[in-house]
C-alpha positions as CSV (number, residue, x, y, z in Angstrom):
1,M,0.0,0.0,0.0
2,K,1.2,3.5,-0.9
3,H,0.6,6.8,0.9
4,F,0.6,10.3,-0.6
5,L,3.3,12.0,1.5
6,E,5.6,13.4,-1.1
7,I,5.6,14.0,-4.8
8,A,9.0,12.4,-4.9
9,D,7.4,9.1,-3.8
10,W,5.6,8.7,-7.1
11,T,6.9,8.1,-10.6
12,S,6.4,10.6,-13.4
13,D,4.0,8.2,-15.0
14,D,2.0,7.9,-11.8
15,L,1.8,11.7,-11.4
16,W,0.7,12.1,-15.0
17,D,-2.0,9.5,-14.4
18,M,-3.2,11.6,-11.5
19,L,-3.2,14.8,-13.5
20,R,-5.2,13.2,-16.3
21,L,-7.6,11.7,-13.8
22,A,-8.0,15.2,-12.2
23,V,-8.9,16.7,-15.6
24,A,-11.4,13.9,-16.3
25,L,-13.0,14.2,-12.8
26,K,-13.3,18.0,-13.2
27,A,-14.9,17.7,-16.6
28,E,-17.3,15.0,-15.3
29,Y,-18.2,17.1,-12.3
30,R,-19.0,20.2,-14.4
31,K,-21.0,18.2,-16.9
32,R,-23.2,16.0,-14.7
33,G,-21.6,15.6,-11.3
34,N,-19.1,12.9,-10.3
35,A,-20.1,9.2,-10.0
36,P,-20.5,8.1,-6.4
37,L,-17.2,6.1,-6.4
38,F,-16.9,6.6,-2.6
39,A,-20.3,5.5,-1.5
40,G,-20.0,4.1,2.0
41,K,-16.4,5.4,2.3
42,A,-15.1,8.0,4.8
43,L,-12.1,10.3,5.2
44,A,-10.7,11.4,8.5
45,M,-9.2,14.9,8.4
46,V,-6.7,15.5,11.1
47,F,-5.7,19.2,11.6
48,Q,-2.9,20.8,13.7
49,K,-3.1,24.0,11.5
50,P,-6.2,26.0,10.5
51,S,-7.2,25.9,6.9
52,L,-9.8,27.2,4.4
53,R,-8.8,25.4,1.2
54,T,-7.6,22.1,2.6
55,R,-10.6,21.5,4.8
56,V,-13.3,22.6,2.3
57,S,-11.7,21.0,-0.8
58,F,-11.2,17.6,0.8
59,E,-14.6,17.6,2.4
60,M,-16.3,18.6,-0.8
61,A,-14.2,16.1,-2.8
62,M,-15.5,13.3,-0.7
63,Q,-19.1,14.6,-0.9
64,H,-18.9,14.9,-4.7
65,L,-17.7,11.3,-4.9
66,G,-20.5,10.0,-2.7
67,G,-18.4,9.6,0.5
68,H,-18.1,11.4,3.9
69,A,-15.4,13.5,5.5
70,L,-14.9,13.9,9.2
71,Y,-13.1,17.0,10.6
72,L,-10.9,16.5,13.7
73,S,-9.7,19.6,15.3
74,P,-6.3,20.1,17.1
75,Q,-8.3,20.1,20.4
76,E,-9.9,16.7,19.6
77,I,-6.8,14.9,18.5
78,G,-3.7,16.5,20.1
79,L,-1.5,14.7,17.6
80,G,1.9,13.9,19.2
81,K,0.7,15.4,22.6
82,R,-2.5,13.9,23.8
83,E,-2.1,10.8,21.8
84,S,0.7,9.3,19.6
85,G,0.6,9.2,15.8
86,A,1.0,5.4,16.0
87,D,-2.1,5.1,18.2
88,I,-4.2,7.6,16.2
89,A,-3.4,5.9,12.9
90,R,-4.5,2.5,14.2
91,V,-7.6,3.8,15.9
92,L,-8.8,5.8,12.9
93,A,-8.1,2.8,10.6
94,G,-10.9,0.9,12.4
95,Y,-13.4,3.7,11.6
96,V,-12.5,5.2,8.2
97,D,-11.0,4.3,4.8
98,I,-8.4,7.0,4.4
99,I,-6.7,9.7,6.5
100,M,-5.6,13.2,5.6
101,A,-3.4,15.2,8.1
102,R,-2.3,18.8,8.1
103,T,0.5,19.1,10.6
104,F,3.5,21.2,11.6
105,A,6.3,18.7,12.0
106,H,6.9,16.4,9.0
107,Q,7.7,13.5,11.4
108,H,4.0,13.5,12.5
109,I,2.8,12.6,9.0
110,L,5.6,10.0,8.7
111,D,4.5,8.4,12.0
112,L,0.9,8.3,10.9
113,A,1.9,6.6,7.7
114,Q,4.3,4.1,9.4
115,W,1.5,2.7,11.6
116,S,-1.5,3.2,9.4
117,P,-3.0,0.1,7.6
118,I,-5.0,2.5,5.4
119,P,-3.7,5.3,3.0
120,V,-2.5,8.6,4.5
121,I,-2.4,11.9,2.6
122,N,-0.1,14.7,3.5
123,G,-2.3,17.8,3.6
124,L,0.7,20.0,4.5
125,T,3.8,19.8,6.7
126,D,6.6,22.3,7.5
127,Y,8.7,20.3,4.9
128,N,6.4,20.1,1.9
129,H,2.9,20.5,0.5
130,P,2.4,17.8,-2.2
131,C,-1.4,18.3,-2.6
132,Q,-0.7,22.0,-3.4
133,G,2.1,20.9,-5.8
134,M,-0.3,18.7,-7.8
135,T,-2.8,21.4,-7.9
136,D,-0.3,23.9,-9.2
137,Y,0.8,21.5,-12.0
138,L,-2.8,20.8,-12.9
139,T,-3.4,24.5,-13.2
140,I,-0.3,25.1,-15.4
141,Y,-1.2,22.1,-17.6
142,E,-4.7,23.4,-18.2
143,E,-3.2,26.8,-19.2
144,F,-0.5,25.6,-21.5
145,G,-1.4,22.1,-22.5
146,Q,2.1,20.9,-21.5
147,L,4.6,21.0,-18.6
148,D,7.9,19.9,-20.1
149,G,10.1,22.8,-21.0
150,L,8.1,25.5,-19.3
151,H,9.9,28.0,-17.1
152,L,8.5,28.5,-13.6
153,A,9.9,31.4,-11.5
154,Y,9.3,31.3,-7.8
155,L,9.8,34.5,-5.8
156,G,9.9,34.8,-2.0
157,D,10.5,32.5,0.9
158,S,11.9,29.0,-0.1
159,N,9.3,27.1,2.0
160,N,7.3,23.9,1.9
161,V,5.4,24.9,-1.2
162,L,8.6,25.4,-3.1
163,T,9.9,22.0,-2.0
164,S,6.9,20.3,-3.7
165,L,7.2,22.5,-6.8
166,L,10.8,21.5,-7.2
167,M,10.0,17.8,-6.8
168,G,7.2,18.2,-9.4
169,A,9.5,20.0,-11.8
170,A,12.0,17.1,-11.5
171,Q,9.2,14.7,-12.6
172,F,7.5,16.9,-15.2
173,G,10.5,18.5,-16.8
174,L,10.1,22.2,-16.0
175,K,12.9,24.7,-15.6
176,V,12.8,26.5,-12.3
177,T,14.4,29.8,-11.2
178,V,14.1,30.7,-7.5
179,G,14.5,34.3,-6.4
180,S,15.0,34.6,-2.7
181,P,17.1,36.7,-0.4
182,A,20.2,35.2,1.2
183,G,19.3,33.2,4.2
184,Y,15.9,32.3,2.8
185,Q,17.0,30.2,-0.2
186,P,16.3,26.5,-0.7
187,K,18.2,24.1,1.5
188,P,21.0,22.2,-0.3
189,A,19.4,18.9,0.7
190,V,16.1,19.8,-1.0
191,L,17.9,20.8,-4.2
192,D,20.0,17.7,-4.1
193,A,16.9,15.5,-3.7
194,A,15.2,17.2,-6.6
195,R,18.2,16.9,-8.9
196,A,18.5,13.2,-7.9
197,L,14.9,12.6,-8.6
198,S,15.3,14.0,-12.1
199,G,18.3,11.8,-12.8
200,G,20.4,15.0,-12.9
201,S,18.4,16.7,-15.7
202,L,16.6,19.3,-13.5
203,D,17.4,22.8,-14.7
204,V,17.2,24.9,-11.5
205,S,19.0,28.1,-10.5
206,I,18.9,30.2,-7.4
207,T,19.4,34.0,-7.3
208,D,18.9,36.9,-4.9
209,D,18.0,39.1,-8.0
210,P,14.2,39.0,-8.5
211,V,14.4,40.4,-12.0
212,A,16.9,37.7,-13.1
213,A,14.7,35.1,-11.6
214,I,11.5,36.2,-13.4
215,E,13.1,37.1,-16.8
216,G,11.1,35.4,-19.5
217,A,9.1,33.1,-17.1
218,D,5.9,31.3,-18.3
219,V,4.7,30.9,-14.7
220,V,5.3,33.3,-11.8
221,Y,4.7,31.9,-8.3
222,T,4.8,33.5,-4.9
223,D,3.7,32.7,-1.4
224,T,3.5,34.5,2.0
225,W,6.7,35.7,3.4
226,T,5.9,34.4,6.9
227,S,4.3,31.0,7.2
228,M,2.3,29.7,10.2
229,G,4.7,29.0,13.0
230,Q,7.1,31.8,11.9
231,E,5.2,34.7,13.4
232,A,8.1,35.8,15.6
233,E,10.1,36.5,12.4
234,T,7.5,38.6,10.7
235,E,9.1,42.0,11.2
236,Q,12.6,40.8,10.1
237,R,11.1,39.2,7.0
238,R,9.3,42.4,6.1
239,L,12.6,44.1,6.0
240,V,14.3,41.7,3.5
241,F,11.5,40.6,1.2
242,P,10.0,43.8,-0.4
243,P,12.3,43.6,-3.5
244,F,10.6,40.2,-4.3
245,Q,7.1,41.5,-4.2
246,V,5.2,40.4,-7.3
247,N,3.9,43.7,-8.7
248,E,3.2,45.0,-12.1
249,D,6.7,46.3,-12.6
250,L,8.4,43.0,-11.7
251,L,5.8,41.0,-13.6
252,S,6.7,43.0,-16.8
253,H,10.0,41.1,-17.0
254,A,8.2,37.7,-17.4
255,A,6.9,36.5,-20.7
256,D,3.8,38.4,-22.0
257,H,1.7,35.2,-21.7
258,A,2.9,34.5,-18.2
259,I,0.4,33.5,-15.5
260,V,0.7,34.2,-11.8
261,L,0.0,31.7,-9.1
262,H,-0.2,31.9,-5.3
263,C,-1.3,29.0,-3.0
264,L,-3.2,31.5,-0.7
265,P,-3.9,33.0,1.8
266,A,-2.3,36.1,0.3
267,H,-1.0,39.0,2.3
268,R,-1.9,41.6,-0.3
269,G,0.5,44.5,-0.3
270,E,3.3,42.3,0.8
271,E,4.3,39.4,-1.5
272,I,1.7,40.4,-4.1
273,T,-0.2,43.5,-5.0
274,D,-3.9,43.8,-5.7
275,A,-3.2,44.8,-9.3
276,V,-1.5,41.5,-10.0
277,A,-3.7,39.3,-7.8
278,D,-6.8,40.6,-9.5
279,G,-5.2,41.3,-12.8
280,P,-5.6,39.5,-16.2
281,Q,-2.5,37.3,-15.6
282,S,-3.7,36.0,-12.3
283,R,-4.9,32.4,-12.0
284,L,-5.1,32.5,-8.2
285,F,-8.8,31.5,-8.0
286,P,-8.9,28.8,-10.7
287,Q,-5.8,27.4,-8.9
288,A,-7.7,27.4,-5.6
289,E,-10.6,25.6,-7.2
290,N,-8.2,23.0,-8.6
291,R,-7.4,21.9,-5.0
292,L,-10.7,20.2,-5.2
293,H,-10.1,18.3,-8.4
294,A,-6.4,17.4,-7.9
295,Q,-7.3,16.0,-4.5
296,K,-10.2,14.0,-6.0
297,A,-7.6,12.3,-8.2
298,I,-5.3,11.6,-5.3
299,L,-8.1,10.1,-3.3
300,V,-9.4,8.0,-6.1
301,T,-5.8,6.7,-6.9
302,L,-5.2,5.7,-3.3
303,V,-8.7,4.1,-2.8
304,N,-8.4,2.2,-6.0
305,Q,-4.9,1.0,-5.0
306,E,-6.4,-0.1,-1.6
307,A,-9.3,-1.9,-3.4
308,G,-6.8,-3.6,-5.7
309,T,-4.8,-4.7,-2.7
310,M,-7.9,-6.1,-1.0
311,A,-9.0,-7.8,-4.2
312,K,-5.6,-9.5,-4.5
313,K,-5.8,-10.6,-0.9
314,G,-9.3,-11.8,-1.4
315,S,-8.2,-13.8,-4.5
316,K,-5.4,-15.4,-2.5
317,D,-7.7,-16.2,0.3
318,D,-10.2,-17.8,-2.2
319,K,-7.4,-19.9,-3.6
320,K,-6.4,-21.0,-0.1
321,D,-10.0,-21.8,0.8
322,K,-10.4,-23.8,-2.5
323,K,-7.1,-25.7,-1.8
324,S,-8.2,-26.4,1.8
325,K,-11.6,-27.7,0.6
326,K,-9.9,-29.8,-2.1
327,D,-7.4,-31.3,0.4
328,K,-10.3,-32.2,2.8
329,K,-12.2,-33.8,-0.1
330,D,-9.2,-35.8,-1.2
331,K,-8.7,-37.1,2.4
332,K,-12.4,-38.0,2.6
333,D,-12.3,-39.8,-0.7
334,K,-9.3,-41.8,0.4
335,K,-11.2,-43.0,3.5
């Protein structure tokens, strides 16, 4: 059984299958609604961090597919404090078919997955955000009809969202330029992992010059300068990040056809201006909607995988039962 913890855990073919499935599920939903593939199935949603998009998109994804989603707040679970991840995973597996968790420490999602006999989805950790990454590549694919060879420029803090974008670029063949101030650039271990995942073919460059990073880009991506859990650094970050604000002047250095993405929530007037966020090149809200469709594809992939595992197990059990019955019959015939 496979979980969805990192984009790097899946092959390029697997990820393309998910993207195509997301496109198909989105088209089906808009035409006549999705088939109730998840009738009788339930998703447990474990939250350490607050969320608008993660909660609503997963809950509605399950509803659209005929299933049910259960929200579990930090107060109810106390992941890693009130109760261990190992115990939570095994308890929830007795009640639901799949688990999604949105945590601070990446180790918490790893603990859940290690002990869970059902699929676990990473809804965000401090290390990465794979559901957002798949959403972003779905949005880019819808816009350009391709991924390979496109130039994605990321401006701002090199955070968990960038980690997943880099791993996706390694699998889908995009060129990435990262514009971040010194001290806020991608960790060498993340870059090494992305390059290794691509077999050494990933074209990625890091600069502290925002104009150089965005020059000629097809996709311009930014995120908040201060993520949840970093509030104590807010004032310091506000001093170093203003040159990386995605505004009309900076955007003019990208390709004329460039689109702008942001995983939201946006701190308007900081990392992005209203003129860009609400402008003709913005795809912020189609991108936000795509959380719903990308996650449907992830859910269906994992549940189908689980069903396939159960079917194989059932087939083996049937063969064992038939063999056992045959052995008993043979013994009876001999008597």
